[in-house]
N, C-alpha and C positions, 0 to 999 in steps of 0.2 A: 370619747369625743369631748373635748374641753368646751365649756360654754364661754362665750364671749361676754364679759361683764360690762365693758364699755363699748358704746357704739361709736364708730369712727365717723367724723364729719365727711360728707361727700367731697371728693376732690374736684376742684374747678380747674379746667384746662384753659390756659390763657393763650392768645387773646380769646375772650368770651363775648361774642356779640349778643346783644339783647339781654345784658345782665340787669336784672330788676333791682331797683332801689326805691325805698319808700322813706320819705323824710317827714317827720311830724313836728309841728311847732304850734305856738299860739297864733291864732288867726290874726292877720293883719293884711291890709290892702297890698303891701309890697312883698309879702312873704314868698310867693312863687317866684318873682323876679330875683329876689335875693338868692334863693336856692339855685336858680338857673345860672346866675352869674358865677357862683362858686363852682358848680358842677362843670361848667364850661372851661374852667381853668385846668381841670384834670381830665376832662373828656371833651375836647374841642369839637368833636364831630357829633355832639348831642343833637338828636333829631327832635325838634320841638313838637312834631306830630305824635311823638311817643311820650309826651308829658301830660299828666292828668292831675287836676287839683280837686280835692273833695273836702268839704267842711264837716265837722262833727255835728251830731244831731242838735246840740245846744249852741253851736257856733263859737265855742271857746277855742277849739283847735282846728287845724287844717292839715291835711296830708297831701304831699306832692309825690306822685309816683312817676317814675320814668324808667327808661331802659338805656343803658350806656354800653359802649364797648369797653369791657374791663381788660386792661392790659397786664395787670399783675397785682399781687397782694400789696405791694408798696403804694400803688396808685389808690387802691381802695382805702388803705389805712390813712393816707394823707388827705383824701377827700373827707373821710369821716371826721378827722381832727379839725379840718377847716370848717366844716359845717357846725360842729359842736362849739368851736371858738367864737362863733357869732353871738352866743348867749341866747339865741332865739330858737335854736333847734333842740327839741326835747329828746328825740329818738331818731336813729337811723337804722332801718331794717333792710 
């Protein structure tokens, strides 16, 4: 029996409702609104009740968590690029 040396990433079936995204950036009063505006361009059905913001312990960073309906890898890639292009997003998980 051959051993598997590389673990395959789990396959995502699209559309994927409640796809979790976490966006981290420097804390600013308008960061959450900025993120929501960008995400809505790619996921217009974003449910604001599924958006949560949390600051870091020192208040330097903030994370915005949400769930979207992911329609495909192209949508997720484009969303990631748009968020990074703001210059204010440090990480998208």
